N, C-alpha and C positions, 0 to 999 in steps of 0.2 A: 330568329327574331319574328315577332308578330308583325305580318306584312299588312301594308296599307290596303292592298288590294281586296282583302276580304271584308272590308267595311267601308262605310262612306265617311269622309271627312269634310268638315265645312269651316268656313270663316265668316264671322258676322262683322259688319262695319256699320257704324251708327253715326248720325250727325245730330247735334243739339242746337236748339234755338237759344236765344238769350235767356230764356227761363230755365234752361237745362232739360227741355223736354225733347224726346226723340222725334225727329221730323222725317227721316229718311232711313232705310235699312237695306242693305243688299247682302244676300246670302249666296255664296257661291258654292256649289256642290262639285264633288269630283266622284264620277261614277267608277264602277269597277273596271270599265274600259278606258278610263283616263280622260273622258270627255267632260268638258266643263259646262255647267248650265247655271243659271242664276234666277233670283226671284224677279228679275225684270221680265221674265216670261210671264210672270203672274201679275204684272202692272205696278211693280215697284221700280221707282226711277233711280238712276245712278247717282251716287253722291260724289262730292268734289274730292280730289286727291289730297291726301295729308289729314283729312279730318279724323281718321282712326288714330293716327299717331298723336295728335293733340288730345284726343279723349283719353287715350292710354297714358299719355304723359301726365295728365292732370290727375288721373286716378292713382298712378304710381307715387306722384308727389305727396298725395294725402296719405297713402299707405305708409310710405317710407318715413314721413314726419312722425307717425305713430309708433312705428317699430323701433326707431332709433332710441327711444327712451327705455327700451327693454334690452338694448344690446350694451355689453360692457367690455372694456379692455382689460385684460387679466395680465398682470405683471407677476411673474412667479419664478420660484426657484425650486428645482428638484435637488435637495441639499445634499444627498448622498447617492453614490452609485448603487443601484439596486436592480437585481435581475439583469436585463439587457439594456436598462436605461441608464445613461451617464449622468453625472452630476452637472447641472447647467443652470443658467439664468436666461430667461426668454420672455416673450410676450405672445399673447394669443387673444382669442375672442371667446366670449360666452354670451348667453342671453337668459334673462329671468324667465323661468317657467312656473314659479309660484312666488307671487309678490308677498303674500301673507306670511308664509314660512320662510321667505328669503332663500329660495333655491335657484341656483344658476346651472344651466346645462352647458357643457363643453365637452371636449374630447378626452378620452382615456389617456391619450399620449400627452395631454397637457396636465392633467391631475397626476398622472405617473403612477408606476406601481409601487413607488417608495415614498420617503418623506417629502412633503410638499409645504411650502411657505409662500403665500402670495396675497395680493390685494387686487381689488377690481375698482376701476375708474368708470363712473357713469358718464352719460353724455354731457351733464352739466358740471363735469369735473369734480364731483364729490367722490370721495374715496372711502372704501371701507375694507377691512380684512375679510378674507375668505378662507374657510377650512374645508378640506375634502371629506364628504360623508359617504360617498360611494364611488368606486371605480369598477367598471365591469370587468370581469376576469379575462374576457375574449373581445367583445365588441368595443369599438372605439368611442365610448362615451363615459362620462362620469359626472357627478353632481358636487357642486360647491355650495356651501351655506354661508350667508351673510346675515347681519342684523338689520332687518328693515328699518329699525328706529334710527339707525346711524345715517340714513338719507333723509335729510331734513328740508331740502329746498326743491324737490321735485316729486311728482307723483309717479312712483315706479309701477309700471305695467307689465304684466306677464304676457308673453306670447302663447297662444293656444296651439297645441300640437295636433296636426291634422295629417296623419300619415297616409290616409286614403286619397288625399288630393294631389299626391305626386303622380302625375301622368305624362307619358310621352308627349312632347310638343308643348308642354305648359311653359309659359314664360315665367322666369323667376328672377329674383335678385338675391345676391349674396351680400349681406350688410355686416361688415366687420372690420377688424383691425389689420387691414391687408398691408403686408410689407412694413409694419411697424407704424403705420399711419393711424391717427386717432380713429378716423372713420372713413371707410371706402365703400362704395356701392358698386358692385359689379353685376352686369346683366348677363343673362343667357337663356338657353332653352334646354329642357330635359330631353335627352336623346335615347336614353335606355333606362330600364328599371331593373334589369336582370344581369347585370354585370357581376362576375365573381369578384370577391375582395381584392384590392390591389396588392401587389407583391413589392415590399420595400426592401427586400433582400434578407439574407440570413443574419443572425445574431443581433436582430432588432425587432421591435414590436411590430407585429402584423395582425390585423384582423382576419377572421376566417369563419366559415360556417354562417355566412350571411350574403344576401345579395346587396349590391351597391347601385346607386343611382348615378348615372353619367350625364355630364352636361359640359358645354363649353363656355366657361366664365373667367378663365385666365387669372384665377386667384393665386396668391403667392404666400411666402412666409408670413405668419401673424394672422392669417385668416382662419386658422384652425379653430373650430368651435363656433363659426359664425352660423346664424340661422339662414336657412334657405327658405325664402318667403315667396308666396304667390300674390297676386294683385289684390286679393282681399286682406292681406296682412297676416295670414296663417303661416306658421312654420310647418313646411312639408318635408323637410329633410335637415340634416346636420352636415355642414361642410367638414370634411375629414382630411382629404389629400388632393393631390394633383400630379399631373405628368410634367417632368422637366423638359420634355422634348416636344410637347404639343400643348395647346390651350385647353386641355381636358381636365375636368375636375371630377372628383369622386365624392358623393354624398352618402351618408348613412341613413337608411330608412328610420322612421321614427317608431315603428310598431313596437319593438321590444323596449325602447326608451320610455315610451308611454306607460308601458306595464310596470317598469321599474319605478317611474315617478309615482305612480299610484301606490305602490307598496311603500315608498319613502313617506309619502303623504299620510298614510294610514299607520305609520310606524310598525310595519310589518317586514320581516326579512325578505330580501330579494333572492328568492331561491333560484339556484342555477344548477341545472342537470347536465351531466355528460356521460358519454360511453367511450370517451377518449378516441373519437374517430373524426377525421376530417373529411367532409364531402365537398365535391365541386359540382357545379351545375354544368351539364355538358348537353349539347344539342342531340336531338332524336337520332340523327345519322350515326353519330359516334356511339350512342347507347346501343344501337343495333349491332354495331361492330363488336361491342363489348358483351353481347349475348342477350339483348332486349328482344323478346319475341313479338311478333306482329300483333297479337291479341292484346298484350299488355300495352303496347304503344298505342293501340286503337283506344283502349280504355282511358289511358292518360289524356290523349288528345281530345277525346270526347268530354271528359271531366274537366279539363283545364284548356279550353280552346285558345287562350291567349299565351300559353306557356309554349317555349320553344325546345324543352328538354326535360331531363329528370336528373336527380341527384345521384352521383356515383361516388363510391368510396375511393378516396385518394390516399389516405394514410391511416393506418390503425396501429395504435401504440402497444408495443410489447407489454405484457402483464396487466393491460387494461381491462375493463369489463368486456370489450368486444374482441379481445385477442383470441385468435383460433376459431372465432365464430364468423366474423365478417372479414372478407378478403378484399384487397385493393382490386378495383375494377367492378365490384358488385353494383348492380343497379337497384336503387332503393325504390320499392314499390309501395309499401304501406307500413304504418306503425299502429299497432292496437287496432287493426282493421280499417284505419283511415288512410285513403290514398294520398300520397305525398307528392307535392310538386315543387315546394318551396322550403327554404331554410327557416322561415317564419313558423311553419307548421311544426317542423322538427324541434325548434327552440320551445315552442309552446308546450309540446308533449313532454319534453324532457324536463323542463323547468317545474312542471306540476307533478313529476313522478320521481322526485329524488328519494332514493332508498327503496323504490319499488321495482318490480320486474315488469318489463314491456315485451311486447311480441313484435318482431321486426320481419318483414317479408322482403326478401331480395331475390334478384334473378342473377344467376351465375351460369354462364354457358348454356343459356336457353332454358334453365330449369329453375323453378320456384323453390327457395329455401326459407323455412321458418325458423327464426332464431329467437331465443329467449335471453334476455340480457338484463342485468340489474343496472339501474341508473346510478351513477356515482354523484357525489357533491362537487361541483366545479369549484367552489370556494375553498374546499378542503385541499386541492392540489394547486392552489394559487398562493405563493408565499406571502405571509403577512408579518414576518420578522426577519432580522438579519443580525449577524454577529460581527462585532468589531474587535479585532485582536492583531497584535503585531503590525499595525499600520494598514491592514487589509480588511476587506469586508466580504462576508459569505452569507449565502441563503440557500434554502432548499432548491434544487432544480425545479423549475416551473414547467407547467403544461405548455406554456408558450414556447420555451426553448426545447423541450423534449419532442414536440410535435414535428420540428423540422427533420429529425433523424429517426423518428419512429422507435424511440427508446423508452424504457420505463421512466416514470415520473419520479425519479428518486436519485439522490447524489448531492454532494456538497458543491455548489456552484460558487466559483470566485468572481464575485461581481466587481471587485476593485483589486487587480493584480498589482499591488504595491507593497511597500514596506518589506517585510521578511519573504513575502510570497510574490516578489517581482520576478516571475519565471522568465519572461521575455520582454526585452526593452521595446520591441515593435508590436508584438501581439498582446493586447491587454485584456481582451475579452473572450470568453468561451472555455475557460479551463475548469476541469472537474478534479477535485482533490480525492483520490482513491484511498490513500493511506498516508499516515504520518507516524514517524518514530516507529516504523515497522508494525503499526496497528491499523487495521482497516477503519475507514471512515464512511460507511454506506449512508449514514444520516447525519443531519446537522447536530442532533443531540449527542451522538457518539463522538463526533468531532469536537464538540465542546468539552466532553469529559476527558478526551485525550489531551486537549491543549491545556486543561487545568493541571496536568501532572507534569509538564515540561518546564524545567528551570529556565530562568532568564540566562541569556548568553550561551545557551546550549546550541550545538549544531546537531541537526537531526536530518534523517532521510525522508523524503517526500516522493510518493508515487502519484502521478497525475496524468491526465490525457486532455486532448482538446476535443471539443464536440464535433468539429469538422473531420476529425480523423480518429475514429474509434479503434483503429487497428495498431496505433503506434503509442504505447504507453511510455512515459518519460520518468525517470528516476534521477533526482539530484539531492543535494544537501542544502539546507537553508540555515541561516543564522537567526535564532529566536530573539527578537527585540522586544523586551518588556521593560525597558528602562526610559528610552525616548518615547516609545509608544506604549505607556504603561497601562493604558485602559483595556479592560476586557469586559465588553458590554454586549448585552443582548437588547436590541431595539424591537419593540412590538407595536403594531398598528393599533391606534385607538380611533375608532370611527365616530365616537361621540365628540371628543375634543378636537380631532383632526391632527393630533400630535402623536408622533411615535414615542411612547414611553420607554425608558431604558433603565437598566439596573446593571451595576457592576457585579460581576459573578465570581471574580477570583483576583485576589492580589498576586503580584509577581512572585515566583519562588526564587529564593536566593541562589545565586549561580553556584555550581559545583566547583570546588577548588581544582585548579589544573595540576596535573602531574607532569614531571619531566618525561620527555620521549627521545628516543634515539632516531638518527636519521643518517643516511649515507649519501655523500655527494658523488655524482658522476662527473668526472673531469672532462674538460673540453677534448674532442678527438683531434688533437693537434700534436705535432712532434715536440714543440717547445714546451717543456715541463713547467717552466715558470709562468706562461701564459695560460696553460690549461688549468692551473690551480686557482685562477680567478674566478672560476665557477663557484668557489667556496666563499667568495666575498660578494657575490650577487645574490640578493634575496627578493622575493616578491612582495610589494607593499600594496595593500588593498584598503579601501576606505568605504564605509557605509555612511552616507549622509542623509539622514531622514528630514532635515529642515533646509529649505532653500534660502540660506542666509547670504547676505551680501550680494544678492541678485544672481546667485549661482544655483543651478538646478540641483534638486535633491536626488542624487542617484549614486550608484556604486561605481568606483573607479579602481583601476589597477595598473601597476607598471613595476618594473624592477627598481630596486634601490641599492646603493653601494654601502657596505658595512665600512664605517670609518673608525669604529672602535668595538671590536668583538667583546672585550672584557666588560665594557659597559652597555653593550647592546645598542649603540648608536648607528642609525642608518639615515643616509641622505637620499632624498627622492624629490621628483619634480613636484612643484606646488600645484601642478594641475591635478595631482592626485590627492593632496592635502591643501585644499584652497583656504580652509580656516580650521579651528579646532573644536567646532560643535559637531562632532562626528565620532564614529568608532574607527579605530585603525587596527589593522592586523599585518603581522609580518609572517610570511610563509618561507620556510627554510627547506632547501632541497626537495621542494615539492612533496613534502612529507610531514612537516610539522607546522601548524599554524598557531601563533601566539598573539595575544593582544598587546598593542603598543600605545604610547602616549606621545602626543606632540609636545616637543620641548623648544622648538625654534621655527619661526617663519620669517624668512627674508622679505622685506617689504617690497623689493624691486627686482631681485635677481633670480626669481622663479625656482627657489629650492626651499625644502622644509627638512628638518631633522626630527626623527621620531626615535623613541627608545622602547625596547622590549626587555623582558627579564631573562638574562643569559642562563639563569639556573634552570629554566624550563626547557632548555635545549641541550641535548647530549649529542653534539655533532661538531665536527672539526671546522667551525666557522673561523675564518681567517681575517685579520686586519691586513689589508694590502699595503704594499710599499706606495708612498706618495712622492711625487716630484712637484716642487713649487717653481719650476723653471718654465716659462711661458713657451707654449707651441708657437711655431712660426710657419708662415706659408711655405709650402714645399715639403714640410716634415711628413714622414710616412709612418704614422703609428698603426698599431693593430686595432681594428675595431671589434668589439665583443658586445653583443646586445641580445635582447629578447625580441622575437617577432611578435606579431599581433596575436598569434595563437600559442604564445608562451614557450617558444622553442629557442634554446640558446644557440646562437650562431657566431662565426667569426670570419673575419676577412681583412685583408690588408686595405688601408685607406691612405688618402693623400689630402693634407690640409690645403684646400684651394682658396680660402677666403677667411679673413678675420675682419668683421665689420662692426662699426658702431651703429647700433640700431635700437629701436624700441618697437614692441609688438603693437600693431594697430589697435586702436580703441574700438569698442563695441558701442552700438547704439544705445544700449542700456549699460551704464558703467559697471564694470566688474573687474576683479583683479586681472592685471596683465603685467608682464615683465617689461621693465624700462631701463633705459640707460645701460645697454648690455654691450659687451664685446663678445659677439657671438662667432663661433667657428663653424665654417662650412667645410664639407669634406666630399670627396670623390671616393665612393665605395659602392660595391655591388649590392650590398644587403642593407645598408643604413636606412634607406627609404621604407623598408618593410619593418623596421624596429622603432618603437616609441620609447625605448630606454636602453642604456648601455653605458660603456666607457670607452675611452681612447687609452691605449697603454703602449709602453715601450716593449721591446722584445724581452727584456728581463722581468716583465710583469709589472713594472712600475706604472701606476695610473697617473695619467697626465690631464685628463679631462673627463667631464660627464657628458653623456648624450641624452638630452632631455626632451620631452614634449612640452610645448608651450601652448596655452589656451589662447586662441585668437578671436577674431570677429565672427559673428553669425552671418553667413551668406546663404541665401535661398533656403532659410529654415535649418541649415546645418552648421555646426561649429567647425570652423577652420582650425587645423592643428599645425603648428610649426614644429619642425624637427631641427635642433641646433645643438652645437656643443658649447659647453661652459668650462673655461679653463680653471684648473683646481687652484691656480695662483689667486683668483678672485675669491676663493673660499678660505684662504690660509689662515687669516685671523679667527674666523669663526671655529674652524676645525681645531686650532691649537687650544682656544679657550675651552672647548668641550672636552678635550683630552685632559684638561686640568681640572675637570669637574665643575667648570663655571658656566653660567648661562650668558650667552652673548647679548649685548644690547647694541643697536645701530641707530646713530643719528645721521640723518640725510638732509641734503639740500633739496627740498621738495619742489623740483622743477623737472621739466623734460628737456633733453638735450638731443641734438642732431649734428651731424657733421656737414660742413660746407667746404667747398673747394678754395684753393688760394685765390682763384679769380673772384669768387664771391666775397671772400673776405676783403680783398682789396677794394671792390665796389662799395662794400659796407664801411669803409673808411680805416680799415687796419693799415698801420704804417708800414713802410718798407722795412724799417728796423725790426718790427716783430715778424714779418714774413721771412726775412733773412735768418732770424733766430729759429723759426720753425724749420726751415729748410736745413739748417746746420744740425739741429738736434734730432730730428725725426728719422727713424730707422725703418719703420714699416710702410707708412703712407703719409702724404702731405695733406694735411687737413686742419681746419679749426673747428672748435665745438661752439655751436650757437644755441641759444635758448629757444626752444619750440613752444613751450607752454609754461605757465607757473600755476601751481596749486593754490587753492584758497588759503589766505593767511590774513592775519590781522597785523602783521609787522609792517612798520612804515618803510623800512629799508628792505627791498626785495628786488629780485631779477625781473626783467621785462622781456616778453617775446621778442626776438630779433637781436638781443644782446650777443655779442661775440666775445667769448671767454678767452682772455690772454693767459692769465695765470691765476693760481689759488695758492695762498701762503707763499708767494714769491716762487712758485714752481710752475714752469711752463705746462700748459694743458694741451697735450697731444693726442689724447684719445679719451674714450669714454670712461675708462677706469681711473683716470686722474680725478674724476669727480665722484668716485665712490664715497659712501658714508664713513663715518668714523666709528669704528668698532671698539666697544668697551665691554667690561663685565657689568652684569646687572648688579653686582654687589659693590661697584665702585660708587663713591659719592656722586649723586646726580648734580651735574653742573652744566651750565649753558655752554654749548660748543659753538665757537665763532670761527668762520673761515673768512679770510681776506681775499676778496675777489678784485682783480683788475680786468676791466672789460671795455669794449668799445660800444657806446650807445649813442645813436644819432651821429656818428662820425667822430665822437670825442672819446678820449680815454678817461675813464672815471674809476675811482676806488670805492668799493662797497664792503662793509662788514655785514655778512650775511649769517643770521642765526640758523643753526641746524635744528631739526626736530626729530623726535622719535614718534614713528607711526604706531598708533595703538590699535590693535586687532579688535574686533567686535567682542564685547564681553557682557553685553546687556541688550535684550530685545523684547519686544511685547507683541502680542497677538490680540488684534482687536477687529471685530466684525469680519473675521476670516482673512485679514491681511496682516502681514508681518511689518512692523515698523521698528526702526532702530536709529541710532545716530548715523549721520551720513558717514559711510565707510570710505576708506582711503581713495578708492577709484572715483568716488563722487567728488572728493575734494581736488582730485587731479583734473577733473573735467570742468569745473565751474569756477567763475570768478567771484560769485557771491552765493552765500548759502541762506536761503529764506528762513530756515528753521533747523532746529536740531532734531526734528522728528521726520524721518524719511521712510517712505514705503518702498520695500524691496520685493514684495510678492503679495498676490491677492488670489484666493481660492476660486475656482471656477464656478462654485455655486453660493458663494458668500454674499452677505449684504454689501461688502465692499464692491464686489462686481455689480451687483444689482442697482446700487445707488450711485456708483461712479467714482470710486477711488481707484487709481491706477498705480502701477508700479512707476517709480521715479517721481511720484507726487511728494510734496512736503506739506505737513499738516501744521498750520500756524495757529489756529484757534479751534477750540471746542466750546460750543455755546458761548462764544465771544470771550472766552477766557484764553488768554495767550498761552501757548505751549511752546516755549523756546527750547526745552530739552525733554528727554524721554521721562525723566522722573516726574516732571510737572504734568506731562501727558498722561501718565499712568495714574497719578492721584486724581486727575479729573475725570477720566473715563470710567474708573471703577465706581464713581457715584452716580452714574447715569442708570436710571431704572430699566429693568428689562421691558422689551416690547414698547418702547417709546422713541420718539424721534429726538435727534440731536442735530444742531446745526454745526457743520464742519467748514471751515475756511481752509482753502489749500492753495498751493502755488505749484504750476507745472515745472518740469525740468527747464523749460525756456522762459521761466519767470513770468508766466501769465497767471494772475490770481483768479480764483473762482470759488463758489460756494455751493454746497449740497446739503440736503437733509438726509439723514440715514436713520433707519429703524433698527434698534438692536434686537438680537434674538440669541439669548444666552443659552437656550436649551441646546441648540445645535451649534452656536458659535460663541462659546464663553470667552471672556477676557482673561489673559494669562500673561505672565512675564517669566522670562528666564534669565538668570544672573549667573555669571561664573564666579565661583568661590576663589579668591586670589590665593588663599593658603593651599587648598587641596586641588585646585584646578578643575573641580567638578561643577557641572552646571545644575542649578537648583531651579525647579519650576514652582510657581505659585499661581493657583487658579484664583482669580479675583472676583468673578461673578459666578460662583458655583451654584447650580440648581440642585435640588433634592435628589437623592439617589440612595440605593441601599445595596449591601452586598449580601448575597445568599451563601 
C-alpha cells in the first residue's frame, strides 16, 4: 500500500460568518516524523470546535439534494436462467449518466447476462420502463435506457463521472436503494484504490481484471448500482458489493465505464479485447518471490511511485490466445513497450487492439520473455443466445464460467437443469452436456441439430460432467418431453430493443411406436415358494410431473406398485407418486421393461391411485396375486415384502402392532393428503427403509399395502409417513376394476378423529350409547368425532365437535365406518344421502347429510407466470369460506406475478373491476388485456384479507395459456391465448 509517511497530509478547517465568508482557517500538517504543526504558528488563530462539521453538513445537504434527482430505484426481473444467473425478481439502484439520451448506469449483475425486464422509479415517484442496451462481459456495470419524455414532472439531471477524483481518504456518500428502501444515504471514507476484485464464490458472476475501491459504508442488498459521490456531487465510483462479515464495501472505478458511455453516446461499438488471461495485483515482495528482478522492480517503483506491486498471471485458459505463451505466476512488465502497473492500462490496450497482435513482456524466473499474442473479441466469447427445449435451457459455456477452471471457452452449458435434463435434485447449476443420443455435442449449434432429430417420448443416453469435477463424467438416460414442454426455441439478445427475440426451430417428432419386450423375474431368495413369487406382482411406478398443479411441486417420483390385474395391466400405487393426472406415468417391470401408463382412478382420501399399462407390450410372467379381504388384526404376523429407497427388494417377518384411526397432518399450503384412515403400524426390521411394499400371508396372499404418505413440510423438507392400508378398504374399487368398470366415490366431506369414552361422556354421549359401543367393539373403545368440515353450500352439514353415533342406523366404531359410497361411473348419477345420528352440544340429533363426489383438477390457466385453477379439494378441506373460484397455486420465480405481488394461496376476485367468480370468466377477461399494460387485480389471501395490486403484462416471456382435460380421451389440450409473433425455421 502507498504509505502516508512518504508525503505530507493535511486537513483544512474553516469558519464562516453570517455572509458565508471565511473568517478563520486552520491547517494542520503531519510531517514524515509524525509531528504535528499548524498555521497558528503563522498567525492564524484556532477556530471553535464543531464548525467543520456544520460546514461539511451544509455542503453535503446541498450536494445530496441535487444528486437524488439523478438516482433511481430499479425494479427488475431476470426472466430466465442464463449462464450462472438464476431467474429472479429483485430491486437495485442506478443513476442517470445522460439525461438527454436517457441512459442509466447500474451493475452488470443487475442488468444480468440474460433476459431482463424492469422499470425505474425516480425520486418524485414517476415510473418508466427501462431496457438494457449494454452489459459489460467482465466488469460489473451495464447501461439501461429510458425515454426522457416519459418523466414529465421533474427535471432529470445526469451525474458527471469523475474517476480521477476517487482518492484515499476522500469522504463519500453512497446514495441508493439500500435494503429495499426508496432512498438511503450512507457515509464513508475511501480506504483503498487498489483492491483486487471481490470473490463471491464459484458458479456465480465475479468481476476480474480490475482494481476495486474499498470503503466502509455498510451498504446492503438493494444498494447495488448506487453512485458513490464526493462532496462536489460528482460520481467517483459505482457501488458493486460488500462483505457480509464486516462493514466493508467494494466500488468499481469509473475509468472503463466512462469510456463505454462515450462509445454508447457516439453510437459506436464498445470494443472489448481479451487474451483469456486473468491477472491479479500482487505486492512487490510477492512478485520478487515469483521471479521479479531488482532492476525491473526499481523501474516500476520509479515509474509508478504510488503503486504497491505489479500484475501477475493467475489463470490462463487452455486453447486461448495466451495458452502455452503466458504461464501462471508470470510478472507482467509491459505491453507494446508501455510499462504496466494497473488493470486500466491493460484494458485500454486490449480494447483498442481487438484482432491485432500485441507484444507482451513478462518476467518468469528472473528472465525477460517477449510474447506476441493476438487479441480476441471478448464479446465473441460472451453468450448472447440460449436454447429452450424439453423444459431446460442451454447456452454456450461462457468465459466467466470457463475462467474458474482454466478450461477452453467451449461447451454446452446447462443453465436450467430441469425438465428432461434434471440430472440432480440438489445440484442445479454447473453441468456441461458432452453427448446426447450417443452423439457428441461440443457446441450449441451441434446440440441443436442433434435435438432436432430425437422423437418425443424417446429415452436416450446423455453423457455429461460438472464444471467442479472435470475427472468424473456421468452417463444416464433421460426421457425426452416434447409434449408438455413442446417449445424448441432459440432466444437471441437484441441490444436495440432490449428484448431477447426468439424463434421456434423445430416441431416435436411423433413418438416411435413401442415394441413388446421380454423380461425375466428374479424371485425372492426365500424358502417359501409362494412368497418368493410375489416379486412377479410388484412393479416400479414412476411419474414425471412438469407442472406444479394443486400446490404440489413439479418433480419426478418413484415407488413400487402392486399388480391387481395382470390381464388388464392394472397397478395400484401410493398417491404420493400419482398426486394428480396432469403428468406422465411409467411402469417398469422386472427392472427390464419400461412402458407408459395412464391414470384411471384417484382415491380422494385413501392415498392410492390405479394406473393402467398395455399388457401386450410386456412378454414377462407378470402375476395377479391372491387377495384376502379379511382384516388384519393387532398381533397378526404377516410377511413384509418391499422396495428399499435404492430399489432393492427385501423381505422380513412383521408384526401388526397398531391399527389407528388417523388423518395425515395438513400442510401450511393446502395440498393433497390422506384423511380418515384406518392405518396399520408394524414392527419390522426393514419396513422403515422401504417406501412401498405389501404385507402377505405365508401362502402369498396379499393382505395390505405398505404406502408412503405425503405429509407436512418441516424446516423446508417434506415429511413422509410410512403406513399400511388394509386391502379390505380397497375391496369395492378392486372388484369394479376387475369387471372393467371405473369406480366413482361419494364421500362425506369432513374430517374425523377418534376420542376416548371419557371424552365422549364429557361431550354428552349417553350411557346407553357408551354401553352399546362397549358391547360391540372388538378392537378398541372409541367414538368418532368431527374435526373439521369442508367448504359446502349445503344447509344441513356436520359441525366440528359433533360426536358420531351411527350412520344409516349402523354403529360407527372406527374410521372405515365413515368411508365413502363406491359405485360405478356408469351407474345413473343420483344424490347419495346418509342418515347420521350424532351428539351436538350435548343433545342427540338426526341429520341427513348429502355426500359429494370429489372432482380432480381438469382445467387451469397460466397468467403472468402464475398457475390459477379452481380451488382443489385440499383447499376446500381447509377453508370455511371460498372468496373466489380462481385460486393461485404457483408463481414463477421471475414472473410478473412474483414482481407485483401475487402469491400462492391467493384468490383472484376481480380483474379491472370485473368480477371473476370462476376460471372460465377469468380466462375470458385476461385474454383481452393488451401486452405491456397495467391491469388492476383484486385478491383475497388465504386468511380472507382482501388487497389490490397493479400488474404489468409481458406476453413475450410470460404468455397467457390454459390447459383443459378432454373428457373423452383424457388428454390435456393447451391453448396459448396471448401469442406473440414467432417463426419456425
